[in-house]
N, CA, C and O atoms as CSV, one atom per row, in Angstrom:
chain,resi,resn,atom,element,x,y,z
A,1,MET,N,N,-9.674,13.951,26.418
A,1,MET,CA,C,-10.166,15.286,26.678
A,1,MET,C,C,-8.806,16.164,26.171
A,1,MET,O,O,-8.830,17.265,25.620
A,2,LEU,N,N,-7.893,15.546,26.437
A,2,LEU,CA,C,-6.828,16.444,25.983
A,2,LEU,C,C,-6.555,16.428,24.566
A,2,LEU,O,O,-5.895,17.364,24.114
A,3,ASP,N,N,-6.939,15.554,23.824
A,3,ASP,CA,C,-6.987,15.452,22.224
A,3,ASP,C,C,-8.402,16.493,21.990
A,3,ASP,O,O,-8.396,17.135,20.940
A,4,ALA,N,N,-9.209,16.618,22.620
A,4,ALA,CA,C,-10.325,17.719,22.038
A,4,ALA,C,C,-9.846,19.152,22.407
A,4,ALA,O,O,-10.149,20.073,21.648
A,5,ILE,N,N,-9.145,19.384,23.485
A,5,ILE,CA,C,-8.358,20.628,23.872
A,5,ILE,C,C,-7.260,21.124,22.609
A,5,ILE,O,O,-7.137,22.223,22.068
A,6,ALA,N,N,-6.596,19.945,22.411
A,6,ALA,CA,C,-5.593,20.283,21.104
A,6,ALA,C,C,-6.340,20.632,20.037
A,6,ALA,O,O,-6.229,21.749,19.530
A,7,ASP,N,N,-7.177,19.717,19.586
A,7,ASP,CA,C,-8.090,20.121,18.419
A,7,ASP,C,C,-8.976,21.535,18.371
A,7,ASP,O,O,-9.115,22.123,17.298
A,8,LEU,N,N,-9.481,21.967,19.425
A,8,LEU,CA,C,-9.884,23.201,19.497
A,8,LEU,C,C,-8.976,24.162,19.411
A,8,LEU,O,O,-9.309,25.237,18.914
A,9,ARG,N,N,-7.705,23.963,19.863
A,9,ARG,CA,C,-6.508,25.123,19.864
A,9,ARG,C,C,-6.242,25.210,18.223
A,9,ARG,O,O,-6.091,26.248,17.578
A,10,ASN,N,N,-6.226,24.005,17.777
A,10,ASN,CA,C,-5.695,23.855,16.228
A,10,ASN,C,C,-6.731,24.520,15.380
A,10,ASN,O,O,-6.427,25.038,14.305
A,11,LEU,N,N,-8.044,24.512,15.883
A,11,LEU,CA,C,-9.126,25.108,15.135
A,11,LEU,C,C,-8.932,26.578,15.058
A,11,LEU,O,O,-8.923,27.299,14.060
A,12,LYS,N,N,-8.791,26.855,16.211
A,12,LYS,CA,C,-8.770,28.549,16.650
A,12,LYS,C,C,-7.529,29.113,15.856
A,12,LYS,O,O,-7.561,30.274,15.448
A,13,ARG,N,N,-6.413,28.287,15.628
A,13,ARG,CA,C,-5.308,28.682,15.121
A,13,ARG,C,C,-5.543,28.906,13.537
A,13,ARG,O,O,-5.170,29.872,12.871
A,14,LEU,N,N,-6.210,27.842,13.133
A,14,LEU,CA,C,-6.469,28.053,11.645
A,14,LEU,C,C,-7.521,28.823,11.358
A,14,LEU,O,O,-7.518,29.192,10.183
A,15,VAL,N,N,-8.592,29.274,12.122
A,15,VAL,CA,C,-9.568,30.368,11.766
A,15,VAL,C,C,-8.865,31.813,12.044
A,15,VAL,O,O,-9.414,32.802,11.559
A,16,SER,N,N,-7.789,31.957,12.730
A,16,SER,CA,C,-7.127,33.120,13.118
A,16,SER,C,C,-6.215,33.167,11.703
A,16,SER,O,O,-6.180,34.258,11.133
A,17,PHE,N,N,-5.672,32.342,11.265
A,17,PHE,CA,C,-4.935,32.306,10.014
A,17,PHE,C,C,-5.596,32.740,8.755
A,17,PHE,O,O,-5.162,33.529,7.916
A,18,ILE,N,N,-6.831,32.024,8.767
A,18,ILE,CA,C,-7.559,32.465,7.713
A,18,ILE,C,C,-8.049,33.919,7.498
A,18,ILE,O,O,-8.062,34.530,6.429
A,19,LEU,N,N,-8.542,34.458,8.993
A,19,LEU,CA,C,-9.026,35.748,8.815
A,19,LEU,C,C,-7.803,36.637,8.525
A,19,LEU,O,O,-7.979,37.544,7.712
A,20,LEU,N,N,-6.634,36.503,9.062
A,20,LEU,CA,C,-5.260,37.163,8.888
A,20,LEU,C,C,-5.072,37.245,7.325
A,20,LEU,O,O,-4.788,38.312,6.781
A,21,ALA,N,N,-5.241,36.090,6.639
A,21,ALA,CA,C,-5.022,36.098,5.311
A,21,ALA,C,C,-6.129,36.838,4.471
A,21,ALA,O,O,-5.875,37.359,3.385
A,22,LEU,N,N,-7.146,36.845,4.946
A,22,LEU,CA,C,-8.281,37.675,4.102
A,22,LEU,C,C,-8.163,38.925,4.296
A,22,LEU,O,O,-8.268,39.694,3.340
A,23,ILE,N,N,-7.911,39.409,5.633
A,23,ILE,CA,C,-7.321,40.855,5.828
A,23,ILE,C,C,-6.293,41.289,5.052
A,23,ILE,O,O,-6.314,42.427,4.583
A,24,MET,N,N,-5.356,40.501,4.845
A,24,MET,CA,C,-4.288,40.928,4.114
A,24,MET,C,C,-4.428,40.964,2.498
A,24,MET,O,O,-3.827,41.696,1.713
A,25,ALA,N,N,-5.330,40.029,2.247
A,25,ALA,CA,C,-5.693,39.829,0.685
A,25,ALA,C,C,-6.622,40.803,0.122
A,25,ALA,O,O,-6.374,41.376,-0.939
A,26,LEU,N,N,-7.805,41.032,0.874
A,26,LEU,CA,C,-8.939,41.785,0.304
A,26,LEU,C,C,-8.592,43.263,0.014
A,26,LEU,O,O,-9.404,43.784,-0.751
A,27,PRO,N,N,-7.649,44.024,0.407
A,27,PRO,CA,C,-7.226,45.222,0.112
A,27,PRO,C,C,-6.549,45.042,-1.568
A,27,PRO,O,O,-6.563,46.013,-2.325
A,28,ALA,N,N,-6.167,44.144,-1.862
A,28,ALA,CA,C,-5.364,43.762,-3.137
A,28,ALA,C,C,-6.572,43.659,-4.215
A,28,ALA,O,O,-6.450,43.941,-5.407
A,29,CYS,N,N,-7.443,43.326,-3.753
A,29,CYS,CA,C,-8.718,42.693,-4.504
A,29,CYS,C,C,-9.491,44.064,-5.167
A,29,CYS,O,O,-10.037,44.812,-4.357
A,30,ASN,N,N,-9.543,44.357,-6.378
A,30,ASN,CA,C,-10.209,45.355,-7.089
A,30,ASN,C,C,-11.806,45.516,-6.462
A,30,ASN,O,O,-12.377,46.603,-6.536
A,31,LEU,N,N,-12.259,44.687,-6.030
A,31,LEU,CA,C,-13.821,44.847,-5.381
A,31,LEU,C,C,-13.848,45.288,-4.088
A,31,LEU,O,O,-14.990,45.353,-3.633
A,32,VAL,N,N,-12.966,45.614,-3.342
A,32,VAL,CA,C,-13.298,46.550,-1.969
A,32,VAL,C,C,-12.219,47.650,-2.205
A,32,VAL,O,O,-11.784,48.215,-1.201
A,33,ARG,N,N,-11.774,47.989,-3.351
A,33,ARG,CA,C,-11.168,49.429,-3.725
A,33,ARG,C,C,-12.546,50.022,-4.129
A,33,ARG,O,O,-13.579,49.461,-4.492
A,34,ASP,N,N,-12.203,51.480,-3.932
A,34,ASP,CA,C,-13.347,52.567,-4.453
A,34,ASP,C,C,-13.176,52.636,-5.842
A,34,ASP,O,O,-14.196,52.622,-6.530
A,35,PHE,N,N,-12.101,52.707,-6.376
A,35,PHE,CA,C,-11.649,52.875,-7.915
A,35,PHE,C,C,-10.622,51.940,-8.562
A,35,PHE,O,O,-9.600,51.556,-7.994
A,36,ASP,N,N,-10.974,51.627,-9.749
A,36,ASP,CA,C,-10.151,50.925,-10.398
A,36,ASP,C,C,-9.967,51.630,-11.825
A,36,ASP,O,O,-10.711,51.482,-12.794
A,37,PHE,N,N,-8.797,52.440,-11.748
A,37,PHE,CA,C,-8.524,53.203,-12.684
A,37,PHE,C,C,-7.633,52.639,-13.894
A,37,PHE,O,O,-7.344,53.314,-14.881
A,38,LYS,N,N,-7.201,51.191,-13.666
A,38,LYS,CA,C,-6.687,50.543,-14.776
A,38,LYS,C,C,-7.779,50.108,-15.793
A,38,LYS,O,O,-7.658,50.115,-17.018
A,39,ARG,N,N,-8.913,49.712,-15.041
A,39,ARG,CA,C,-10.054,49.135,-15.812
A,39,ARG,C,C,-10.615,50.094,-16.462
A,39,ARG,O,O,-10.982,49.807,-17.602
A,40,GLY,N,N,-10.833,51.341,-16.028
A,40,GLY,CA,C,-11.438,52.416,-16.560
A,40,GLY,C,C,-10.637,52.688,-17.886
A,40,GLY,O,O,-11.218,52.913,-18.948
A,41,ALA,N,N,-9.444,52.657,-17.778
A,41,ALA,CA,C,-8.430,53.167,-18.848
A,41,ALA,C,C,-8.434,52.193,-20.008
A,41,ALA,O,O,-8.398,52.549,-21.185
A,42,ARG,N,N,-8.481,50.918,-19.584
A,42,ARG,CA,C,-8.461,49.741,-20.409
A,42,ARG,C,C,-9.942,49.788,-21.214
A,42,ARG,O,O,-9.994,49.556,-22.421
A,43,MET,N,N,-10.902,50.048,-20.575
A,43,MET,CA,C,-12.313,49.991,-21.062
A,43,MET,C,C,-12.516,51.162,-22.364
A,43,MET,O,O,-13.091,51.010,-23.442
A,44,THR,N,N,-11.922,52.176,-21.894
A,44,THR,CA,C,-12.153,53.411,-22.651
A,44,THR,C,C,-11.401,53.856,-23.647
A,44,THR,O,O,-11.758,54.372,-24.706
A,45,GLY,N,N,-9.891,53.532,-23.078
A,45,GLY,CA,C,-8.954,54.323,-23.892
A,45,GLY,C,C,-8.758,55.759,-23.516
A,45,GLY,O,O,-8.130,56.479,-24.292
A,46,GLY,N,N,-9.252,56.259,-22.364
A,46,GLY,CA,C,-9.425,57.535,-21.976
A,46,GLY,C,C,-8.330,57.528,-20.541
A,46,GLY,O,O,-7.775,56.484,-20.197
A,47,ASN,N,N,-8.162,58.641,-19.910
A,47,ASN,CA,C,-7.556,58.814,-18.734
A,47,ASN,C,C,-8.378,59.055,-17.587
A,47,ASN,O,O,-8.827,60.199,-17.514
A,48,PRO,N,N,-8.697,58.223,-16.633
A,48,PRO,CA,C,-9.489,58.409,-15.331
A,48,PRO,C,C,-9.208,59.682,-14.782
A,48,PRO,O,O,-10.160,60.429,-14.552
A,49,GLU,N,N,-7.925,60.091,-14.509
A,49,GLU,CA,C,-7.513,61.084,-13.578
A,49,GLU,C,C,-8.009,62.309,-14.244
A,49,GLU,O,O,-8.605,63.101,-13.513
A,50,VAL,N,N,-7.838,62.697,-15.834
A,50,VAL,CA,C,-8.425,63.792,-16.315
A,50,VAL,C,C,-9.912,63.832,-16.308
A,50,VAL,O,O,-10.517,64.894,-16.158
A,51,GLY,N,N,-10.597,62.519,-16.491
A,51,GLY,CA,C,-12.032,62.619,-16.555
A,51,GLY,C,C,-12.502,62.953,-15.234
A,51,GLY,O,O,-13.572,63.558,-15.163
A,52,ARG,N,N,-11.891,62.664,-14.187
A,52,ARG,CA,C,-12.502,63.334,-12.797
A,52,ARG,C,C,-12.421,64.904,-12.761
A,52,ARG,O,O,-13.319,65.627,-12.331
A,53,LYS,N,N,-11.222,65.329,-13.269
A,53,LYS,CA,C,-11.107,66.784,-13.297
A,53,LYS,C,C,-12.169,67.426,-14.273
A,53,LYS,O,O,-12.718,68.489,-13.981
A,54,LYS,N,N,-12.455,66.708,-15.504
A,54,LYS,CA,C,-13.625,67.096,-16.424
A,54,LYS,C,C,-15.014,67.147,-15.794
A,54,LYS,O,O,-15.855,68.006,-16.060
A,55,LEU,N,N,-15.154,66.245,-15.019
A,55,LEU,CA,C,-16.358,65.987,-14.755
A,55,LEU,C,C,-16.950,67.054,-13.483
A,55,LEU,O,O,-18.113,67.151,-13.091
A,56,ALA,N,N,-15.647,67.854,-12.963
A,56,ALA,CA,C,-15.739,68.798,-11.948
A,56,ALA,C,C,-16.049,70.203,-13.000
A,56,ALA,O,O,-16.888,71.067,-12.744
A,57,HIS,N,N,-15.249,70.183,-14.093
A,57,HIS,CA,C,-15.135,71.335,-14.958
A,57,HIS,C,C,-16.587,71.430,-15.650
A,57,HIS,O,O,-17.285,72.443,-15.626
A,58,TYR,N,N,-16.908,70.287,-16.232
A,58,TYR,CA,C,-18.375,70.646,-16.842
A,58,TYR,C,C,-19.557,70.725,-15.775
A,58,TYR,O,O,-20.697,70.541,-16.201
A,59,SER,N,N,-19.407,70.932,-14.692
A,59,SER,CA,C,-20.344,71.083,-13.429
A,59,SER,C,C,-21.392,69.739,-13.088
A,59,SER,O,O,-22.453,69.741,-12.465
A,60,CYS,N,N,-20.672,68.620,-13.737
A,60,CYS,CA,C,-21.772,67.467,-13.577
A,60,CYS,C,C,-22.063,67.325,-12.086
A,60,CYS,O,O,-23.045,66.694,-11.696
A,61,VAL,N,N,-21.164,67.942,-11.218
A,61,VAL,CA,C,-21.458,67.507,-9.936
A,61,VAL,C,C,-22.581,68.457,-8.942
A,61,VAL,O,O,-23.036,68.313,-7.807
A,62,SER,N,N,-22.736,69.434,-9.977
A,62,SER,CA,C,-24.209,70.278,-9.520
A,62,SER,C,C,-25.257,69.392,-9.595
A,62,SER,O,O,-26.181,69.631,-8.818
A,63,CYS,N,N,-25.387,68.319,-10.401
A,63,CYS,CA,C,-26.660,67.501,-10.657
A,63,CYS,C,C,-26.283,66.152,-10.055
A,63,CYS,O,O,-27.165,65.754,-9.294
A,64,HIS,N,N,-25.404,65.457,-10.146
A,64,HIS,CA,C,-24.914,64.125,-9.875
A,64,HIS,C,C,-24.173,64.034,-8.674
A,64,HIS,O,O,-23.342,64.846,-8.268
A,65,VAL,N,N,-24.607,62.779,-8.036
A,65,VAL,CA,C,-23.383,62.310,-6.774
A,65,VAL,C,C,-22.553,61.674,-7.841
A,65,VAL,O,O,-22.907,60.893,-8.724
A,66,ILE,N,N,-21.162,62.260,-7.529
A,66,ILE,CA,C,-20.000,61.429,-8.172
A,66,ILE,C,C,-18.958,61.244,-7.200
A,66,ILE,O,O,-18.316,62.209,-6.787
A,67,PRO,N,N,-18.725,59.951,-6.766
A,67,PRO,CA,C,-17.889,59.619,-5.740
A,67,PRO,C,C,-16.436,59.995,-6.121
A,67,PRO,O,O,-15.969,59.577,-7.181
A,68,GLY,N,N,-15.659,60.827,-5.227
A,68,GLY,CA,C,-14.249,60.953,-5.877
A,68,GLY,C,C,-14.099,62.231,-6.453
A,68,GLY,O,O,-12.955,62.663,-6.597
A,69,VAL,N,N,-15.279,63.051,-6.882
A,69,VAL,CA,C,-14.979,64.337,-7.317
A,69,VAL,C,C,-15.475,65.225,-6.540
A,69,VAL,O,O,-16.629,65.121,-6.123
A,70,PRO,N,N,-14.557,66.397,-6.173
A,70,PRO,CA,C,-14.889,67.470,-5.135
A,70,PRO,C,C,-16.265,68.144,-5.525
A,70,PRO,O,O,-16.538,68.587,-6.640
A,71,LYS,N,N,-17.126,68.144,-4.351
A,71,LYS,CA,C,-18.343,68.586,-4.384
A,71,LYS,C,C,-19.177,67.941,-5.299
A,71,LYS,O,O,-19.980,68.582,-5.978
A,72,GLY,N,N,-19.047,66.591,-5.388
A,72,GLY,CA,C,-19.777,65.689,-6.151
A,72,GLY,C,C,-20.996,65.278,-5.476
A,72,GLY,O,O,-21.217,64.069,-5.408
A,73,GLU,N,N,-21.913,66.189,-4.909
A,73,GLU,CA,C,-23.011,65.720,-4.388
A,73,GLU,C,C,-24.382,66.115,-4.732
A,73,GLU,O,O,-25.314,66.137,-3.928
A,74,GLY,N,N,-24.440,66.386,-5.810
A,74,GLY,CA,C,-25.777,66.949,-6.634
A,74,GLY,C,C,-26.980,66.055,-6.272
A,74,GLY,O,O,-26.904,64.839,-6.096
A,75,LYS,N,N,-28.158,66.839,-6.175
A,75,LYS,CA,C,-29.203,65.740,-5.891
A,75,LYS,C,C,-30.285,65.838,-6.937
A,75,LYS,O,O,-31.340,65.214,-6.821
A,76,SER,N,N,-30.042,66.552,-7.864
A,76,SER,CA,C,-31.353,66.601,-8.844
A,76,SER,C,C,-31.342,65.715,-9.971
A,76,SER,O,O,-32.231,65.783,-10.821
A,77,ALA,N,N,-30.246,64.750,-10.055
A,77,ALA,CA,C,-30.176,63.989,-11.216
A,77,ALA,C,C,-29.683,62.382,-10.512
A,77,ALA,O,O,-29.408,62.328,-9.314
A,78,GLN,N,N,-29.622,61.269,-11.295
A,78,GLN,CA,C,-29.328,59.996,-10.634
A,78,GLN,C,C,-27.907,60.197,-10.290
A,78,GLN,O,O,-27.125,60.885,-10.945
A,79,SER,N,N,-27.628,59.536,-9.197
A,79,SER,CA,C,-26.366,59.111,-8.540
A,79,SER,C,C,-25.315,58.451,-9.627
A,79,SER,O,O,-25.784,57.607,-10.390
A,80,LEU,N,N,-24.313,58.694,-9.706
A,80,LEU,CA,C,-23.362,58.053,-10.523
A,80,LEU,C,C,-22.271,57.147,-9.765
A,80,LEU,O,O,-21.207,56.802,-10.277
A,81,ALA,N,N,-22.669,56.837,-8.551
A,81,ALA,CA,C,-21.859,55.868,-7.757
A,81,ALA,C,C,-22.265,54.395,-8.385
A,81,ALA,O,O,-23.415,54.056,-8.667
A,82,HIS,N,N,-21.194,53.672,-8.529
A,82,HIS,CA,C,-21.299,52.261,-8.915
A,82,HIS,C,C,-21.820,52.235,-10.547
A,82,HIS,O,O,-22.594,51.355,-10.923
A,83,TRP,N,N,-21.369,53.175,-11.370
A,83,TRP,CA,C,-21.761,53.340,-12.611
A,83,TRP,C,C,-21.335,52.162,-13.293
A,83,TRP,O,O,-22.175,51.654,-14.037
A,84,SER,N,N,-20.058,51.534,-13.196
A,84,SER,CA,C,-19.615,50.374,-13.835
A,84,SER,C,C,-20.316,49.205,-13.648
A,84,SER,O,O,-20.218,48.307,-14.485
A,85,TRP,N,N,-21.147,49.062,-12.480
A,85,TRP,CA,C,-22.069,47.868,-12.367
A,85,TRP,C,C,-23.472,47.872,-13.328
A,85,TRP,O,O,-24.057,46.835,-13.642
A,86,ARG,N,N,-23.802,48.923,-13.641
A,86,ARG,CA,C,-25.228,48.918,-14.464
A,86,ARG,C,C,-24.799,48.182,-15.754
A,86,ARG,O,O,-23.712,48.059,-16.317
A,87,ARG,N,N,-26.160,47.696,-16.042
A,87,ARG,CA,C,-26.220,47.064,-17.329
A,87,ARG,C,C,-26.556,48.080,-18.381
A,87,ARG,O,O,-25.861,48.155,-19.395
A,88,THR,N,N,-27.524,48.816,-18.200
A,88,THR,CA,C,-28.049,49.897,-19.229
A,88,THR,C,C,-28.233,51.083,-18.334
A,88,THR,O,O,-28.188,51.041,-17.105
A,89,PHE,N,N,-28.464,52.239,-19.134
A,89,PHE,CA,C,-28.756,53.647,-18.634
A,89,PHE,C,C,-29.787,54.360,-19.602
A,89,PHE,O,O,-29.794,54.249,-20.828
A,90,LEU,N,N,-30.626,55.086,-18.857
A,90,LEU,CA,C,-31.630,55.924,-19.553
A,90,LEU,C,C,-32.686,54.640,-20.012
A,90,LEU,O,O,-33.364,54.878,-21.012
A,91,ASN,N,N,-32.854,53.438,-19.425
A,91,ASN,CA,C,-33.573,52.460,-19.638
A,91,ASN,C,C,-33.828,52.075,-20.927
A,91,ASN,O,O,-34.866,51.654,-21.438
A,92,THR,N,N,-32.352,52.347,-21.543
A,92,THR,CA,C,-32.398,52.064,-23.048
A,92,THR,C,C,-31.268,51.546,-23.649
A,92,THR,O,O,-31.295,50.639,-24.481
A,93,TYR,N,N,-30.052,52.227,-23.156
A,93,TYR,CA,C,-28.853,52.002,-23.794
A,93,TYR,C,C,-28.016,50.941,-22.923
A,93,TYR,O,O,-28.154,50.886,-21.701
A,94,LYS,N,N,-27.249,50.208,-23.540
A,94,LYS,CA,C,-26.470,49.166,-22.845
A,94,LYS,C,C,-25.328,50.192,-22.519
A,94,LYS,O,O,-25.045,51.188,-23.186
A,95,ASN,N,N,-24.645,49.701,-21.208
A,95,ASN,CA,C,-23.685,50.513,-20.645
A,95,ASN,C,C,-22.548,50.155,-20.989
A,95,ASN,O,O,-21.905,49.327,-20.344
A,96,THR,N,N,-22.035,50.837,-22.274
A,96,THR,CA,C,-20.915,50.621,-22.920
A,96,THR,C,C,-20.346,52.028,-22.759
A,96,THR,O,O,-21.030,53.046,-22.645
A,97,PRO,N,N,-18.814,51.957,-22.766
A,97,PRO,CA,C,-17.982,53.147,-22.973
A,97,PRO,C,C,-18.624,54.120,-24.029
A,97,PRO,O,O,-18.965,55.294,-23.890
A,98,GLU,N,N,-18.694,53.234,-25.203
A,98,GLU,CA,C,-19.242,54.025,-26.352
A,98,GLU,C,C,-20.339,54.772,-26.204
A,98,GLU,O,O,-20.302,55.987,-26.396
A,99,ASN,N,N,-21.522,54.084,-25.819
A,99,ASN,CA,C,-22.983,54.905,-25.575
A,99,ASN,C,C,-22.759,55.835,-24.435
A,99,ASN,O,O,-23.409,56.878,-24.360
A,100,LEU,N,N,-21.971,55.546,-23.646
A,100,LEU,CA,C,-21.667,56.639,-22.633
A,100,LEU,C,C,-20.936,57.917,-23.104
A,100,LEU,O,O,-21.194,58.996,-22.570
A,101,GLU,N,N,-20.096,57.818,-24.021
A,101,GLU,CA,C,-19.323,58.887,-24.732
A,101,GLU,C,C,-20.275,59.336,-25.732
A,101,GLU,O,O,-20.275,60.555,-25.903
A,102,LYS,N,N,-20.934,58.787,-26.303
A,102,LYS,CA,C,-22.077,59.531,-27.269
A,102,LYS,C,C,-23.140,60.285,-26.445
A,102,LYS,O,O,-23.701,61.302,-26.853
A,103,TRP,N,N,-23.382,59.676,-25.192
A,103,TRP,CA,C,-24.536,60.592,-24.659
A,103,TRP,C,C,-24.071,61.687,-24.104
A,103,TRP,O,O,-24.690,62.740,-24.252
A,104,LEU,N,N,-22.723,61.626,-23.259
A,104,LEU,CA,C,-21.962,62.859,-22.862
A,104,LEU,C,C,-21.820,63.875,-23.686
A,104,LEU,O,O,-22.000,65.035,-23.318
A,105,GLN,N,N,-21.452,63.516,-24.990
A,105,GLN,CA,C,-21.207,64.436,-26.256
A,105,GLN,C,C,-22.691,65.148,-26.519
A,105,GLN,O,O,-22.696,66.362,-26.722
A,106,ASN,N,N,-23.615,64.611,-26.520
A,106,ASN,CA,C,-24.795,65.049,-27.142
A,106,ASN,C,C,-26.104,64.568,-26.761
A,106,ASN,O,O,-26.941,64.145,-27.557
A,107,PRO,N,N,-26.262,64.661,-25.342
A,107,PRO,CA,C,-27.313,64.067,-24.655
A,107,PRO,C,C,-28.899,64.147,-25.292
A,107,PRO,O,O,-29.629,63.161,-25.394
A,108,SER,N,N,-29.229,65.382,-25.651
A,108,SER,CA,C,-30.789,65.612,-26.535
A,108,SER,C,C,-30.747,65.058,-27.810
A,108,SER,O,O,-31.832,64.979,-28.385
A,109,HIS,N,N,-29.421,64.518,-28.589
A,109,HIS,CA,C,-29.605,63.614,-29.616
A,109,HIS,C,C,-30.087,62.217,-29.313
A,109,HIS,O,O,-30.808,61.534,-30.040
A,110,ARG,N,N,-29.505,61.831,-27.941
A,110,ARG,CA,C,-29.888,60.600,-27.597
A,110,ARG,C,C,-31.213,60.292,-26.969
A,110,ARG,O,O,-31.804,59.221,-27.111
A,111,LYS,N,N,-31.651,61.351,-26.236
A,111,LYS,CA,C,-33.035,61.147,-25.550
A,111,LYS,C,C,-33.403,62.762,-25.793
A,111,LYS,O,O,-32.879,63.643,-25.111
A,112,PRO,N,N,-34.230,62.995,-26.696
A,112,PRO,CA,C,-34.884,64.297,-26.898
A,112,PRO,C,C,-35.801,64.683,-25.444
A,112,PRO,O,O,-36.419,63.859,-24.770
A,113,GLY,N,N,-35.714,65.921,-25.222
A,113,GLY,CA,C,-36.437,66.618,-24.023
A,113,GLY,C,C,-35.616,66.233,-22.643
A,113,GLY,O,O,-35.992,66.689,-21.563
A,114,THR,N,N,-34.659,65.508,-22.730
A,114,THR,CA,C,-33.825,65.303,-21.603
A,114,THR,C,C,-33.476,66.900,-20.879
A,114,THR,O,O,-33.418,67.976,-21.474
A,115,THR,N,N,-33.264,66.617,-19.326
A,115,THR,CA,C,-32.832,67.630,-18.783
A,115,THR,C,C,-31.317,67.846,-18.754
A,115,THR,O,O,-30.725,68.824,-18.298
A,116,MET,N,N,-30.880,66.921,-19.235
A,116,MET,CA,C,-29.421,67.037,-19.113
A,116,MET,C,C,-29.039,67.862,-20.291
A,116,MET,O,O,-29.491,67.704,-21.425
A,117,PRO,N,N,-28.051,68.874,-19.877
A,117,PRO,CA,C,-27.731,69.824,-21.016
A,117,PRO,C,C,-26.748,69.559,-21.987
A,117,PRO,O,O,-25.817,68.846,-21.613
A,118,ASP,N,N,-26.737,70.008,-23.261
A,118,ASP,CA,C,-25.840,69.657,-24.071
A,118,ASP,C,C,-24.625,70.639,-23.738
A,118,ASP,O,O,-24.788,71.856,-23.833
A,119,LEU,N,N,-23.496,70.131,-23.376
A,119,LEU,CA,C,-22.128,71.187,-22.733
A,119,LEU,C,C,-20.885,71.336,-24.131
A,119,LEU,O,O,-19.861,72.006,-23.989
A,120,ASN,N,N,-21.179,70.677,-25.279
A,120,ASN,CA,C,-20.226,70.941,-26.237
A,120,ASN,C,C,-19.121,69.922,-25.637
A,120,ASN,O,O,-17.971,70.357,-25.682
A,121,ILE,N,N,-19.281,68.719,-25.121
A,121,ILE,CA,C,-18.086,67.983,-24.545
A,121,ILE,C,C,-17.324,67.275,-25.759
A,121,ILE,O,O,-17.887,66.507,-26.539
A,122,SER,N,N,-16.145,67.582,-25.814
A,122,SER,CA,C,-15.286,67.139,-26.824
A,122,SER,C,C,-15.439,65.561,-26.908
A,122,SER,O,O,-16.071,65.028,-25.996
A,123,PRO,N,N,-14.961,64.831,-27.837
A,123,PRO,CA,C,-14.735,63.201,-27.792
A,123,PRO,C,C,-13.700,62.837,-27.020
A,123,PRO,O,O,-13.727,61.702,-26.545
A,124,GLN,N,N,-12.551,63.734,-26.727
A,124,GLN,CA,C,-11.515,63.211,-25.656
A,124,GLN,C,C,-12.102,63.360,-24.343
A,124,GLN,O,O,-12.128,62.473,-23.490
A,125,ASP,N,N,-12.569,64.520,-24.226
A,125,ASP,CA,C,-13.010,64.564,-22.928
A,125,ASP,C,C,-14.314,63.664,-22.411
A,125,ASP,O,O,-14.563,63.448,-21.225
A,126,SER,N,N,-14.967,63.262,-23.359
A,126,SER,CA,C,-16.049,62.430,-22.906
A,126,SER,C,C,-15.413,61.091,-22.896
A,126,SER,O,O,-16.032,60.329,-22.153
A,127,ARG,N,N,-14.432,60.570,-23.444
A,127,ARG,CA,C,-13.764,59.497,-23.004
A,127,ARG,C,C,-13.134,59.516,-21.940
A,127,ARG,O,O,-13.244,58.544,-21.192
A,128,ASP,N,N,-12.319,60.599,-21.581
A,128,ASP,CA,C,-11.688,60.501,-20.123
A,128,ASP,C,C,-12.859,60.506,-19.064
A,128,ASP,O,O,-12.695,59.998,-17.955
A,129,MET,N,N,-13.935,61.042,-19.409
A,129,MET,CA,C,-14.905,61.121,-18.299
A,129,MET,C,C,-15.560,59.821,-18.190
A,129,MET,O,O,-15.809,59.353,-17.079
A,130,ALA,N,N,-15.873,59.172,-19.332
A,130,ALA,CA,C,-16.161,57.708,-19.404
A,130,ALA,C,C,-15.176,56.821,-18.643
A,130,ALA,O,O,-15.615,55.910,-17.942
A,131,ALA,N,N,-13.976,57.029,-18.742
A,131,ALA,CA,C,-13.150,56.213,-18.106
A,131,ALA,C,C,-12.990,56.464,-16.466
A,131,ALA,O,O,-12.705,55.556,-15.684
A,132,TYR,N,N,-13.195,57.700,-16.119
A,132,TYR,CA,C,-13.505,57.879,-14.814
A,132,TYR,C,C,-14.687,56.926,-14.176
A,132,TYR,O,O,-14.559,56.078,-13.292
A,133,LEU,N,N,-15.680,57.251,-14.768
A,133,LEU,CA,C,-17.045,56.675,-14.460
A,133,LEU,C,C,-17.072,55.259,-14.505
A,133,LEU,O,O,-17.807,54.702,-13.690
A,134,PHE,N,N,-16.343,54.489,-15.382
A,134,PHE,CA,C,-16.132,53.099,-15.556
A,134,PHE,C,C,-15.055,52.662,-14.480
A,134,PHE,O,O,-14.793,51.459,-14.458
A,135,SER,N,N,-14.377,53.515,-13.556
A,135,SER,CA,C,-13.332,52.985,-12.779
A,135,SER,C,C,-13.893,53.078,-11.302
A,135,SER,O,O,-13.188,52.767,-10.342
A,136,ILE,N,N,-15.198,53.520,-11.169
A,136,ILE,CA,C,-15.758,53.557,-9.882
A,136,ILE,C,C,-16.392,52.104,-9.682
A,136,ILE,O,O,-17.091,51.532,-10.518
A,137,ASN,N,N,-16.056,51.646,-8.530
A,137,ASN,CA,C,-16.478,50.196,-8.259
A,137,ASN,C,C,-17.885,50.420,-7.246
A,137,ASN,O,O,-18.504,49.443,-6.824
């Protein structure tokens, strides 16, 4: 009987240790963070922090939900939350930084008749905006 009680205490300690280790380790894992700016910068060569500002500057937030961008609560276009997890966009293009940058620079050339306006976004601005979007977890 005493051995069973000792085993139960040891099991309880082990479970407590594992839970504590997970609680301490998960915040360091990029999967539980909202943003991974290093990944976005690495994938695109852009600056995610500048990209966040540019997404607001070009009023992307008026149509799109964009996490982390002030007033990024637009409802008339698709949400950009979890952008980096998508395999494709517009049901046509692979979700790569290059394709996204081209889309941002000239949407009507990529999809004639689109409701997304051509905003004369520079290559550098589109790179930075892509860096931010690819930083969203």
